[in-house]
Every structure is written in structure tokens, then in C-alpha cells.
C-alpha positions as CSV (number, residue, x, y, z in Angstrom):
1,X,24.8,-0.4,-84.1
2,X,28.8,-0.5,-84.0
3,X,30.9,-0.6,-81.3
4,X,32.8,2.8,-80.8
5,X,36.5,0.5,-81.1
6,X,35.2,-1.5,-84.1
7,X,38.1,-2.1,-86.5
8,X,40.7,-1.4,-83.7
9,X,42.8,-4.5,-83.3
10,X,44.4,-5.5,-80.0
11,X,47.6,-8.1,-79.7
12,X,47.1,-9.3,-76.1
13,X,50.5,-10.4,-74.8
14,X,49.3,-10.3,-70.8
15,X,48.2,-12.9,-69.1
16,X,46.4,-13.3,-65.3
17,X,44.2,-10.5,-64.0
18,X,45.3,-6.8,-64.7
19,X,46.0,-6.7,-68.8
20,X,43.2,-9.3,-69.6
21,X,40.7,-6.9,-67.4
22,X,41.9,-4.3,-69.7
23,X,41.4,-6.1,-73.3
24,X,38.1,-7.8,-72.1
25,X,36.8,-3.8,-71.6
26,X,38.1,-3.4,-75.2
27,X,36.5,-5.9,-76.4
28,X,33.0,-4.9,-75.2
29,X,33.8,-1.8,-77.2
30,X,34.2,-3.8,-80.3
31,X,38.0,-3.9,-80.8
32,X,38.8,-7.2,-81.9
33,X,41.6,-8.6,-79.4
34,X,43.7,-11.4,-80.2
35,X,45.3,-12.9,-77.0
36,X,48.5,-15.0,-77.1
37,X,49.1,-17.5,-75.0
38,X,52.0,-20.2,-74.2
39,X,51.3,-23.6,-75.4
40,X,50.0,-26.3,-73.4
41,X,49.5,-24.5,-70.5
42,X,48.2,-21.1,-71.8
43,X,47.1,-18.1,-69.6
44,X,47.9,-19.2,-65.7
45,X,44.3,-18.7,-64.7
46,X,43.1,-21.0,-66.8
47,X,44.4,-23.6,-64.1
48,X,43.5,-21.4,-60.9
49,X,40.7,-23.9,-59.6
50,X,38.7,-25.1,-58.5
51,X,35.8,-23.8,-59.0
52,X,35.9,-25.0,-62.9
53,X,32.4,-24.3,-65.1
54,X,30.8,-27.4,-67.0
55,X,33.3,-27.1,-69.8
56,X,36.1,-27.6,-67.8
57,X,37.4,-23.7,-67.9
58,X,38.1,-22.3,-64.4
59,X,35.8,-19.7,-63.7
60,X,38.7,-17.5,-62.6
61,X,40.2,-17.5,-66.4
62,X,36.3,-17.0,-67.8
63,X,35.8,-13.6,-65.9
64,X,38.3,-11.6,-68.0
65,X,38.2,-13.4,-71.5
66,X,35.1,-13.2,-73.2
67,X,35.0,-11.9,-76.9
68,X,39.0,-12.8,-77.5
69,X,40.7,-15.0,-80.0
70,X,43.3,-17.1,-78.3
71,X,46.5,-18.5,-80.3
72,X,49.4,-20.1,-78.5
73,X,52.5,-18.9,-79.8
74,X,56.1,-20.5,-78.2
75,X,58.2,-17.4,-78.6
76,X,61.2,-18.9,-78.2
77,X,60.4,-20.8,-81.7
78,X,61.3,-18.7,-84.7
79,X,58.5,-19.5,-86.5
80,X,56.0,-18.7,-83.4
81,X,57.9,-16.0,-83.0
82,X,57.5,-14.4,-86.6
83,X,53.7,-15.1,-86.2
84,X,54.1,-12.8,-83.0
85,X,55.9,-10.1,-84.7
86,X,53.1,-10.0,-87.6
87,X,50.6,-9.4,-85.0
88,X,52.4,-6.8,-83.2
89,X,53.0,-5.0,-86.6
90,X,49.2,-5.1,-87.6
91,X,47.8,-4.7,-84.2
92,X,46.4,-0.8,-83.3
93,X,47.3,-1.7,-79.7
94,X,49.6,-4.1,-77.8
95,X,49.1,-4.8,-74.0
96,X,51.9,-7.2,-72.2
97,X,52.8,-8.0,-68.8
98,X,56.2,-9.9,-69.1
99,X,59.1,-8.7,-66.7
100,X,60.3,-5.4,-67.8
101,X,62.7,-5.8,-70.9
102,X,61.3,-9.6,-71.4
103,X,60.2,-9.4,-74.4
104,X,63.0,-7.3,-76.1
105,X,65.1,-10.6,-77.3
106,X,61.6,-11.6,-79.5
107,X,61.6,-8.1,-81.4
108,X,58.3,-7.3,-79.3
109,X,59.4,-4.7,-77.1
110,X,58.2,-1.1,-78.0
111,X,61.3,0.3,-79.4
112,X,61.6,-2.3,-81.7
113,X,57.5,-2.7,-82.5
114,X,57.4,0.9,-83.1
115,X,59.8,1.2,-85.8
116,X,58.0,-1.6,-87.6
117,X,54.5,0.2,-86.6
118,X,55.2,3.7,-86.0
119,X,51.1,4.2,-84.6
120,X,51.2,1.1,-82.2
121,X,49.7,2.0,-78.7
122,X,52.0,-0.4,-76.4
123,X,50.9,-0.7,-73.1
124,X,53.4,-2.4,-70.5
125,X,52.2,-3.1,-67.1
126,X,54.2,-4.0,-64.4
127,X,54.2,-4.6,-60.6
128,X,56.5,-2.1,-59.9
129,X,58.0,-0.4,-62.6
130,X,60.8,-0.9,-64.8
131,X,63.6,0.4,-63.1
132,X,64.6,-0.1,-59.2
133,X,61.4,-2.3,-59.0
134,X,62.1,-4.7,-62.1
135,X,62.6,-7.4,-60.1
136,X,59.7,-7.7,-57.5
137,X,57.0,-9.8,-58.8
138,X,53.8,-7.9,-59.4
139,X,51.3,-10.3,-57.7
140,X,48.0,-8.6,-56.3
141,X,48.4,-9.5,-52.9
142,X,52.2,-8.5,-52.7
143,X,51.0,-5.3,-53.8
144,X,48.5,-4.8,-51.5
145,X,50.7,-5.6,-48.6
146,X,53.7,-3.2,-49.7
147,X,51.6,-0.3,-50.8
148,X,49.9,0.0,-48.3
149,X,46.3,-1.3,-48.6
150,X,46.6,-3.8,-46.0
151,X,47.7,-1.5,-43.3
152,X,44.0,0.3,-43.5
153,X,42.0,-2.9,-44.2
154,X,41.2,-5.6,-41.7
155,X,39.9,-5.7,-38.0
156,X,42.4,-7.3,-35.6
157,X,45.1,-7.5,-38.2
158,X,45.9,-6.0,-41.8
159,X,44.0,-8.2,-44.1
160,X,43.7,-8.1,-48.0
161,X,40.9,-7.1,-49.7
162,X,38.3,-10.2,-51.2
163,X,39.3,-9.4,-54.7
164,X,42.4,-8.9,-56.8
165,X,41.4,-5.0,-56.4
166,X,45.1,-3.9,-57.9
167,X,44.7,-5.7,-60.6
168,X,41.5,-4.6,-61.5
169,X,42.0,-0.9,-60.5
170,X,45.2,-1.5,-62.6
171,X,43.5,-2.8,-65.6
172,X,41.2,0.3,-65.3
173,X,44.0,3.0,-65.8
174,X,45.6,0.8,-68.6
175,X,41.8,1.0,-70.4
176,X,41.8,5.0,-69.6
177,X,45.6,5.5,-70.7
178,X,44.8,3.4,-74.1
179,X,42.0,5.3,-75.1
180,X,43.4,8.3,-74.6
181,X,46.6,7.7,-76.4
182,X,44.3,5.7,-79.5
183,X,42.8,9.8,-79.4
184,X,46.2,11.0,-79.6
185,X,46.9,9.2,-82.4
186,X,43.8,10.2,-84.6
187,X,44.7,13.5,-84.3
188,X,48.8,13.8,-84.6
189,X,49.4,9.6,-86.1
190,X,52.0,9.3,-83.7
191,X,52.0,6.0,-81.0
192,X,53.6,5.8,-77.7
193,X,54.5,3.6,-74.6
194,X,52.2,3.9,-71.9
195,X,53.7,2.6,-68.6
196,X,51.3,1.6,-66.0
197,X,52.2,-0.2,-62.4
198,X,50.2,-2.1,-59.9
199,X,51.7,0.4,-57.1
200,X,51.0,3.7,-58.7
201,X,47.6,2.6,-59.8
202,X,46.8,1.3,-55.8
203,X,48.2,4.9,-54.7
204,X,46.5,6.9,-57.0
205,X,43.1,4.3,-55.7
206,X,44.0,5.1,-51.8
207,X,42.8,8.5,-52.4
208,X,41.8,10.4,-49.1
209,X,44.3,7.6,-47.2
210,X,47.2,8.5,-49.4
211,X,46.1,12.4,-48.7
212,X,46.4,12.2,-45.4
213,X,49.9,11.2,-45.3
214,X,51.0,14.1,-47.8
215,X,48.4,16.6,-46.2
216,X,48.3,16.3,-42.5
217,X,51.4,13.8,-41.6
218,X,48.8,11.5,-40.4
219,X,49.5,7.7,-41.4
220,X,45.9,5.9,-41.3
221,X,45.4,2.5,-40.0
222,X,43.0,0.0,-40.1
223,X,39.9,0.6,-38.4
224,X,37.6,-2.6,-39.7
225,X,34.2,-1.4,-40.9
226,X,34.1,2.2,-39.9
227,X,35.8,5.2,-41.5
228,X,38.5,7.3,-40.6
229,X,36.8,10.7,-41.3
230,X,33.1,10.2,-40.8
231,X,30.7,8.9,-38.2
232,X,28.7,7.0,-38.4
233,X,29.4,5.0,-41.1
234,X,30.2,1.7,-40.7
235,X,28.4,-1.9,-39.9
236,X,25.7,-2.4,-36.8
237,X,24.1,-5.3,-35.6
238,X,20.0,-5.7,-36.0
239,X,18.2,-8.3,-33.9
240,X,19.1,-10.8,-37.4
241,X,21.9,-9.6,-39.3
242,X,24.3,-6.9,-40.0
243,X,23.2,-3.4,-41.4
244,X,25.4,-1.0,-42.9
245,X,24.5,3.1,-41.9
246,X,26.4,5.4,-44.4
247,X,26.0,8.9,-42.7
248,X,27.6,11.5,-45.1
249,X,26.5,14.7,-43.3
250,X,24.8,16.6,-40.2
251,X,21.3,16.7,-41.8
252,X,21.1,12.8,-42.5
253,X,22.6,12.3,-38.9
254,X,19.3,14.2,-37.5
255,X,17.1,12.6,-39.9
256,X,18.8,9.1,-38.5
257,X,18.6,10.0,-34.7
258,X,14.7,10.9,-35.3
259,X,14.1,7.6,-37.0
260,X,15.5,5.7,-34.2
261,X,13.8,7.2,-31.4
262,X,16.7,9.1,-29.7
263,X,16.5,12.8,-31.6
264,X,18.3,14.5,-29.0
265,X,21.6,13.0,-30.0
266,X,21.2,15.4,-33.1
267,X,21.4,18.8,-30.8
268,X,23.9,17.1,-27.9
269,X,27.3,19.0,-28.6
270,X,29.4,15.6,-28.5
271,X,27.3,14.4,-31.6
272,X,25.9,17.5,-33.4
273,X,28.5,18.0,-35.8
274,X,30.6,14.6,-38.1
275,X,34.3,15.9,-36.5
276,X,32.7,15.8,-33.0
277,X,31.3,12.1,-33.7
278,X,34.3,10.4,-35.0
279,X,35.9,11.8,-31.8
280,X,33.7,10.0,-30.0
281,X,32.6,7.2,-31.9
282,X,33.0,4.3,-29.8
283,X,29.8,6.1,-27.5
284,X,27.9,6.6,-30.5
285,X,28.0,3.4,-31.9
286,X,27.1,2.4,-28.7
287,X,24.0,4.2,-28.5
288,X,22.4,3.5,-32.2
289,X,23.3,-0.2,-31.7
290,X,21.1,-0.4,-28.5
291,X,18.1,0.8,-30.5
292,X,19.1,-1.4,-33.7
293,X,19.1,-4.4,-32.2
294,X,15.5,-4.3,-31.1
295,X,14.5,-4.6,-35.2
296,X,15.3,-6.6,-37.6
297,X,17.8,-5.3,-40.6
298,X,14.8,-5.3,-43.3
299,X,12.8,-3.2,-40.7
300,X,15.5,-0.8,-40.4
301,X,16.2,-0.4,-43.9
302,X,12.9,0.8,-44.9
303,X,12.5,3.3,-42.1
304,X,15.7,4.8,-42.5
305,X,16.1,4.7,-46.1
306,X,12.6,6.4,-46.2
307,X,14.0,9.0,-44.1
308,X,16.5,9.4,-47.0
309,X,19.5,8.2,-45.0
310,X,21.9,5.3,-46.8
311,X,21.6,2.1,-45.3
312,X,21.4,-1.4,-46.2
313,X,22.1,-5.1,-45.4
314,X,25.4,-7.1,-45.9
315,X,24.3,-9.2,-48.9
316,X,26.4,-12.1,-50.5
317,X,27.4,-12.2,-53.8
318,X,24.7,-13.9,-55.1
319,X,22.1,-11.4,-53.3
320,X,24.1,-8.5,-54.7
321,X,23.1,-10.2,-58.4
322,X,19.4,-10.5,-57.4
323,X,19.5,-7.1,-56.0
324,X,21.0,-5.4,-59.6
325,X,18.6,-7.5,-61.5
326,X,15.5,-6.4,-58.8
327,X,16.1,-2.3,-59.6
328,X,16.8,-3.1,-63.6
329,X,20.3,-3.1,-63.6
330,X,20.6,-5.9,-65.7
331,X,24.2,-7.6,-64.2
332,X,24.2,-10.7,-66.2
333,X,24.3,-11.4,-70.3
334,X,24.1,-14.4,-71.7
335,X,26.5,-15.3,-74.7
336,X,25.2,-17.2,-77.5
337,X,28.3,-18.4,-78.9
338,X,28.0,-21.0,-81.7
339,X,30.9,-23.2,-80.8
340,X,28.9,-24.1,-77.6
341,X,26.5,-26.0,-76.3
342,X,24.8,-23.7,-74.1
343,X,24.8,-19.5,-73.4
344,X,27.2,-18.5,-71.7
345,X,26.6,-16.0,-68.7
346,X,28.9,-13.2,-67.8
347,X,28.5,-10.5,-65.7
348,X,27.6,-7.1,-68.1
349,X,30.0,-4.1,-68.6
350,X,28.5,-1.5,-66.1
351,X,28.8,0.7,-68.9
352,X,25.3,1.9,-71.0
353,X,25.9,3.6,-74.2
354,X,23.3,5.0,-76.1
355,X,25.2,5.1,-79.6
356,X,27.6,2.6,-79.6
357,X,26.9,0.0,-77.0
358,X,29.0,-2.9,-76.0
359,X,29.4,-6.3,-77.7
360,X,29.5,-10.0,-76.3
361,X,30.6,-11.6,-79.4
362,X,32.0,-15.1,-77.9
363,X,32.3,-17.1,-74.7
364,X,36.1,-17.2,-73.5
365,X,38.1,-19.1,-75.9
366,X,39.7,-22.6,-75.6
367,X,43.2,-22.6,-75.9
368,X,44.5,-22.2,-79.5
369,X,41.0,-22.6,-80.4
370,X,41.2,-19.7,-83.3
371,X,44.9,-20.1,-84.4
372,X,43.2,-20.3,-88.0
373,X,41.0,-17.0,-87.8
374,X,44.2,-15.3,-86.4
375,X,46.4,-16.0,-89.1
376,X,43.7,-15.7,-91.9
377,X,43.1,-12.0,-89.8
378,X,46.8,-11.0,-90.2
379,X,47.0,-12.2,-93.9
380,X,44.1,-9.7,-94.7
381,X,45.0,-7.0,-93.0
382,X,48.6,-7.3,-94.5
383,X,46.5,-7.2,-97.9
384,X,44.9,-4.1,-96.9
385,X,41.8,-6.0,-97.0
């Protein structure tokens, strides 16, 4: 079946993570994505390793570049810059994460591109925007620090999240914006310029934490694995390994303490309602952990889950994939690319479509692997074929 974005051409002038993540999602939906890279080195993430896969590619690069075509263009070379402009002129979508204004001297900024291609949906991704923050480098770690995420993450000191989460969130916001802009173009014929920042995406994703500042003047700090507004909602030690309890309401709390053999806590004014439990978190944690430490995590998970209370052990990444497979989510796909000696394994797109399923057409490309195919594609589109 055709993908939802079949026939859409995406010119991908982005690198590293936020932009490539967005363009990979568009490719999953059927769009043709042409990845423009620097000659010689290509996308920065091609060299980000170890680990490297069997074919020599970095696994970081592979994580966000499936189903794309690669062409290496030196924008300082007149012929290559002309090819880049042809791509922009034929594209439905252009994504870039150059320093704000960095593409203007090549005739590839929004204003010049729109003059030649009025329907272009042009998405600019930056760390801190095109105004006063234009000179701040858009690195995920820097945004986690300056945007406040590290101040609420960690135990004894501010800590970054274990993956470049802000880049991923920004890629998701960019994808949503692009899809909305394509819908608007379908009804109006008009393209537009989207600007997405890592800082803005992070602050949107801080949800309740930023709301506590705006609504109550309360500045949150790190609580380790605890939740600022819910208890018990954190990690507990059992007889063999850690277990997470995520008790979201008073009914779940009552069922939990019944399973643990301490039902009196549900009627104790100190613990009966959530606000009181948050206030007396330390005492509550000690009472619960004194029981959990008597049996294994698997023992408690079976009992507590059967009572309708959310809980589970802390898995590593491989165990997380095994769990998803065991419950039928099918988290891994194998891409059979005729250009490769063996199937390429990737984590699957998490959305299932009944009518326009995602597609995995090719493995992440080698640098400039698709130059001839890209130039033929542009010639065909220009000829109206």
C-alpha cells in the first residue's frame, strides 16, 4: 500500500540528530528524502563511534538515516551549489540546521528559495533561534543545561539524560510542523517557513515542571528517581534488583499496601492521600522498602501487577527490546537492501497505520552513494515526469 507521503520530495540539508530524525520519520511515511552531505566527511555522525557496525558505519549515523538517498555537495563549488538549488526548487520540503542565515550566500535561504519555489515548506532548526541566540551552538547537552532539564535530573548533582532527548523532541516537533504545513499547502497552495528551536522544544516538553514555575512560582530541583508531585512514584530496592513503583492515585495506593501486607497505611492520615504522601515521602519509602527487600523483584512484580498497580524492574536496553518483542510490539525491523550483503536491523517506527503503513526501503546510505540517482530524479521532476 502507498505511504501517506508518497510523492513528497524532501531536501535534507540537516546533520547530526534533530533534523535527520525528522527526515527519517518522513521517509518512513513514504517521502523521498535526499540527504545533502559535505564531500569527504559527510554528516558529523558518520564518525561518531565506537560502536561501529559490521559495514564500518557508525551505529549513531545508522539510527536516523534509513530510507534516504545521499549526495555529497560542496556548496562553495558553483556547480554543486547549482545542484543544491535545483534540489531545493523541486522539493516539497526543505529541512536545514545551518547557523541562522548560513545558507543565504548560496541562494538556499527561505526567501530566495520561496521566490523560485513558492510552495516550499521550509523548516529551519537551531539551538536558540535566529535572533539574540543565533551565535549559541545548538548542542543537545548545552540545551539540557541552559534550558533547565539538568537542574531537575540527577541525585547528587545535575545530570544529563542518557540520550540526546532534546534533539529527538525537536525532531518530533519539526515533523508535526511540517505535516501541518503540508496540509495547509494542500488547501491553500502556499508554502511557509517553520522555525523550530531545541530550547523551545525542551521547554514545551518540561510540561508540569515549567508549569510549577509559571503557575505557582515554585522552582523545581532534582529528586533523583522521585516525582515532585506523586508518591510513591520512584525506584525501590528488592531482595535482588531495583523495582519501579508508579502509584498514580489513592486507589492504587490502597491496593499496593494490601499486597505488601501493610493495609493500615491506606487509612493513616499521614499516607491516606497523595498530597500527604508527598509531604512524608521519606517515611513512606522506608516503610515500603522494608517489605520489598524480603522478596525478589519478579516476585513483587507478579503480585503488584495482578493487583492493578503499575510496577516493573529496571531493564537494560537489550532487555527492553526483549520485552517489546514478548508482548507483540515488534520493535525491530530488518531492511533488505539489494546493495547490502545482509539485512540491516533497525528499531521500528512506533506508529502503526491501518491504511498507509510505514515503509523501510533502504539501509542508511554510504556517503554520496546515490549521486546519479538523485540527479536523474531532479531531471525527471524538472521535466514533469
